[in-house]
TORPA-4810 file (N, C-alpha, C, O; in nm, 3 decimals):
<nodes>
NODE_1_0.082_-0.136_-0.002_0.012_0.007_-0.010_0.092_0.115_-0.005_0.198_0.113_0.058_M
NODE_2_0.045_0.232_-0.079_0.126_0.348_-0.075_0.126_0.434_0.047_0.028_0.443_0.122_S
NODE_3_0.249_0.504_0.067_0.229_0.592_0.185_0.128_0.688_0.209_0.089_0.721_0.321_A
NODE_4_0.070_0.749_0.059_-0.022_0.822_0.054_-0.191_0.772_0.111_-0.271_0.840_0.176_R
NODE_5_-0.206_0.651_0.067_-0.337_0.576_0.130_-0.325_0.526_0.257_-0.432_0.503_0.314_L
NODE_6_-0.190_0.497_0.334_-0.175_0.474_0.455_-0.196_0.577_0.540_-0.257_0.552_0.644_I
NODE_7_-0.151_0.710_0.515_-0.156_0.860_0.572_-0.287_0.905_0.563_-0.339_0.968_0.654_I
NODE_8_-0.345_0.877_0.456_-0.517_0.896_0.417_-0.590_0.826_0.548_-0.659_0.885_0.632_I
NODE_9_-0.571_0.741_0.546_-0.652_0.626_0.624_-0.628_0.622_0.750_-0.726_0.582_0.813_E
NODE_10_-0.507_0.654_0.835_-0.482_0.699_0.942_-0.538_0.857_0.988_-0.595_0.870_1.097_N
NODE_11_-0.524_0.941_0.922_-0.602_1.043_0.927_-0.731_1.051_0.969_-0.775_1.120_1.062_I
NODE_12_-0.799_0.967_0.885_-0.932_0.933_0.869_-0.974_0.884_1.022_-1.054_0.937_1.099_E
NODE_13_-0.888_0.760_1.037_-0.948_0.688_1.167_-0.915_0.775_1.303_-0.993_0.775_1.398_Q
NODE_14_-0.793_0.847_1.301_-0.771_0.914_1.380_-0.873_1.036_1.446_-0.903_1.060_1.563_V
NODE_15_-0.919_1.111_1.299_-1.038_1.216_1.310_-1.157_1.120_1.374_-1.235_1.166_1.457_A
NODE_16_-1.161_1.032_1.346_-1.328_0.948_1.377_-1.322_0.930_1.563_-1.407_0.963_1.646_A
NODE_17_-1.196_0.871_1.581_-1.190_0.840_1.692_-1.161_0.953_1.818_-1.161_0.943_1.941_E
NODE_18_-1.143_1.043_1.740_-1.120_1.186_1.842_-1.245_1.278_1.776_-1.229_1.400_1.767_Q
NODE_19_-1.353_1.224_1.737_-1.470_1.290_1.701_-1.438_1.451_1.665_-1.477_1.555_1.718_E
NODE_20_-1.349_1.424_1.551_-1.319_1.536_1.470_-1.366_1.551_1.349_-1.333_1.458_1.274_K
NODE_21_-1.451_1.659_1.285_-1.498_1.668_1.161_-1.366_1.710_1.051_-1.290_1.802_1.080_A
NODE_22_-1.354_1.647_0.948_-1.214_1.667_0.841_-1.268_1.756_0.744_-1.376_1.739_0.688_L
NODE_23_-1.189_1.850_0.725_-1.212_1.931_0.580_-1.158_1.803_0.501_-1.091_1.711_0.548_A
NODE_24_-1.204_1.819_0.370_-1.162_1.726_0.221_-1.006_1.733_0.200_-0.933_1.830_0.177_P
NODE_25_-0.975_1.595_0.216_-0.857_1.567_0.194_-0.764_1.596_0.083_-0.699_1.500_0.042_L
NODE_26_-0.744_1.717_0.024_-0.680_1.743_-0.087_-0.531_1.781_-0.048_-0.501_1.836_0.059_T
NODE_27_-0.430_1.742_-0.158_-0.304_1.823_-0.112_-0.290_1.939_-0.096_-0.202_1.968_-0.015_D
NODE_28_-0.346_2.027_-0.144_-0.349_2.162_-0.084_-0.402_2.221_0.051_-0.373_2.329_0.103_D
NODE_29_-0.485_2.124_0.093_-0.543_2.136_0.258_-0.408_2.199_0.374_-0.313_2.140_0.424_L
NODE_30_-0.430_2.263_0.379_-0.354_2.342_0.481_-0.384_2.279_0.624_-0.498_2.287_0.671_V
NODE_31_-0.280_2.216_0.692_-0.288_2.111_0.792_-0.363_2.148_0.922_-0.428_2.077_0.998_L
NODE_32_-0.329_2.302_0.927_-0.402_2.371_1.065_-0.551_2.385_1.042_-0.627_2.414_1.134_L
NODE_33_-0.599_2.362_0.904_-0.715_2.392_0.856_-0.802_2.247_0.827_-0.909_2.238_0.767_E
NODE_34_-0.730_2.150_0.879_-0.756_2.020_0.857_-0.914_1.990_0.917_-1.013_1.950_0.854_S
NODE_35_-0.900_2.023_1.058_-1.009_1.985_1.142_-0.911_1.892_1.268_-0.960_1.894_1.381_G
NODE_36_-0.798_1.827_1.251_-0.724_1.784_1.357_-0.659_1.885_1.461_-0.640_2.002_1.427_L
NODE_37_-0.628_1.846_1.571_-0.596_1.934_1.671_-0.438_1.898_1.698_-0.391_1.829_1.608_D
NODE_38_-0.356_1.929_1.794_-0.230_1.868_1.802_-0.214_1.742_1.854_-0.128_1.667_1.807_S
NODE_39_-0.317_1.695_1.984_-0.330_1.562_2.009_-0.345_1.451_1.908_-0.297_1.338_1.917_L
NODE_40_-0.438_1.511_1.786_-0.464_1.419_1.673_-0.338_1.404_1.595_-0.307_1.292_1.554_C
NODE_41_-0.274_1.493_1.573_-0.134_1.529_1.490_-0.022_1.424_1.578_0.050_1.356_1.506_F
NODE_42_-0.006_1.408_1.719_0.055_1.340_1.780_0.030_1.164_1.771_0.111_1.072_1.788_A
NODE_43_-0.096_1.163_1.741_-0.159_1.034_1.742_-0.106_0.981_1.613_-0.048_0.873_1.603_I
NODE_44_-0.129_1.059_1.522_-0.117_1.023_1.376_0.042_0.994_1.338_0.083_0.907_1.261_L
NODE_45_0.115_1.086_1.409_0.258_1.072_1.361_0.312_0.934_1.442_0.396_0.870_1.379_V
NODE_46_0.280_0.887_1.559_0.311_0.784_1.624_0.247_0.674_1.549_0.315_0.571_1.542_S
NODE_47_0.126_0.674_1.489_0.067_0.577_1.432_0.140_0.522_1.289_0.167_0.405_1.261_R
NODE_48_0.164_0.642_1.211_0.244_0.647_1.112_0.392_0.586_1.112_0.452_0.531_1.021_L
NODE_49_0.424_0.608_1.218_0.595_0.545_1.283_0.574_0.383_1.265_0.652_0.303_1.212_E
NODE_50_0.478_0.365_1.310_0.448_0.209_1.313_0.400_0.138_1.202_0.402_0.016_1.193_D
NODE_51_0.353_0.223_1.110_0.270_0.167_1.004_0.374_0.222_0.882_0.367_0.166_0.773_D
NODE_52_0.439_0.295_0.895_0.562_0.340_0.753_0.668_0.305_0.800_0.758_0.285_0.719_L
NODE_53_0.699_0.285_0.949_0.843_0.236_0.964_0.946_0.360_0.980_1.065_0.330_0.989_G
NODE_54_0.910_0.501_0.986_0.967_0.614_0.969_0.922_0.713_1.028_0.800_0.726_1.019_V
NODE_55_0.998_0.816_1.108_0.935_0.946_1.164_1.012_1.064_1.087_1.119_1.091_1.140_D
NODE_56_0.988_1.120_1.001_1.053_1.209_0.952_1.104_1.324_1.060_1.215_1.376_1.049_P
NODE_57_1.037_1.348_1.134_1.032_1.499_1.240_1.166_1.424_1.281_1.268_1.490_1.260_F
NODE_58_1.184_1.293_1.337_1.336_1.283_1.424_1.453_1.239_1.339_1.571_1.253_1.371_T
NODE_59_1.404_1.180_1.222_1.531_1.147_1.129_1.623_1.249_1.090_1.733_1.218_1.046_A
NODE_60_1.585_1.375_1.103_1.667_1.472_1.039_1.674_1.591_1.126_1.580_1.629_1.196_S
NODE_61_1.807_1.658_1.119_1.794_1.794_1.218_1.745_1.917_1.145_1.710_2.024_1.195_D
NODE_62_1.749_1.879_1.010_1.753_1.984_0.888_1.597_1.941_0.844_1.600_1.856_0.755_E
NODE_63_1.458_1.979_0.885_1.332_1.956_0.854_1.235_2.063_0.808_1.200_2.128_0.906_I
NODE_64_1.190_2.099_0.718_1.098_2.223_0.696_0.980_2.123_0.714_0.947_2.024_0.650_E
NODE_65_0.933_2.177_0.812_0.759_2.150_0.872_0.666_2.135_0.775_0.659_2.242_0.715_F
NODE_66_0.590_2.057_0.730_0.468_2.048_0.628_0.378_2.184_0.668_0.361_2.230_0.781_P
NODE_67_0.326_2.236_0.541_0.210_2.281_0.577_0.094_2.241_0.514_-0.016_2.237_0.569_V
NODE_68_0.117_2.212_0.402_-0.014_2.120_0.339_-0.014_1.970_0.331_0.085_1.897_0.332_T
NODE_69_-0.134_1.939_0.323_-0.146_1.767_0.347_-0.047_1.691_0.226_-0.010_1.575_0.236_L
NODE_70_-0.016_1.776_0.120_0.053_1.713_0.021_0.187_1.741_0.065_0.268_1.652_0.039_G
NODE_71_0.230_1.840_0.124_0.364_1.829_0.171_0.399_1.728_0.311_0.506_1.675_0.342_D
NODE_72_0.265_1.723_0.381_0.287_1.595_0.472_0.357_1.459_0.396_0.471_1.418_0.419_F
NODE_73_0.260_1.399_0.299_0.231_1.350_0.257_0.410_1.304_0.163_0.458_1.191_0.166_V
NODE_74_0.455_1.387_0.113_0.583_1.398_0.050_0.691_1.395_0.165_0.796_1.336_0.137_A
NODE_75_0.683_1.438_0.262_0.777_1.391_0.380_0.791_1.296_0.403_0.906_1.251_0.397_L
NODE_76_0.692_1.220_0.438_0.691_1.070_0.443_0.716_0.982_0.350_0.766_0.872_0.376_Y
NODE_77_0.683_1.023_0.227_0.743_0.963_0.103_0.885_0.954_0.110_0.951_0.850_0.112_E
NODE_78_0.934_1.086_0.111_1.092_1.106_0.087_1.144_1.027_0.216_1.243_0.961_0.186_A
NODE_79_1.109_1.014_0.351_1.188_0.970_0.432_1.180_0.810_0.420_1.263_0.746_0.486_A
NODE_80_1.094_0.745_0.347_1.053_0.603_0.331_1.172_0.574_0.215_1.232_0.469_0.240_R
NODE_81_1.209_0.629_0.121_1.331_0.636_0.037_1.438_0.632_0.085_1.529_0.550_0.069_V
NODE_82_1.431_0.737_0.158_1.584_0.745_0.260_1.618_0.645_0.346_1.734_0.606_0.359_D
NODE_83_1.523_0.598_0.408_1.523_0.483_0.509_1.543_0.358_0.402_1.629_0.277_0.440_E
NODE_84_1.499_0.336_0.312_1.541_0.247_0.206_1.645_0.219_0.150_1.673_0.104_0.113_A
NODE_85_1.736_0.346_0.131_1.870_0.361_0.086_1.978_0.327_0.168_2.093_0.341_0.127_A
</nodes>
């Protein structure tokens, strides 16, 4: 399964569990406008580390934090490639 699908499924699951209404999950969605709060993102990052085997936020000191959902997905896709290399 692709990183994008795993991320989207996890976002939807966390939102449902935390009873948050999600904005449409498009690449240009600003994460701060997604409907998720900081607890949701903490849960999401933890689950993605388990599911994808990487945590791009701790893998490097030189990281630009993602602004949009597309940026977030790209960050994880790049971290998976770096991990595999």
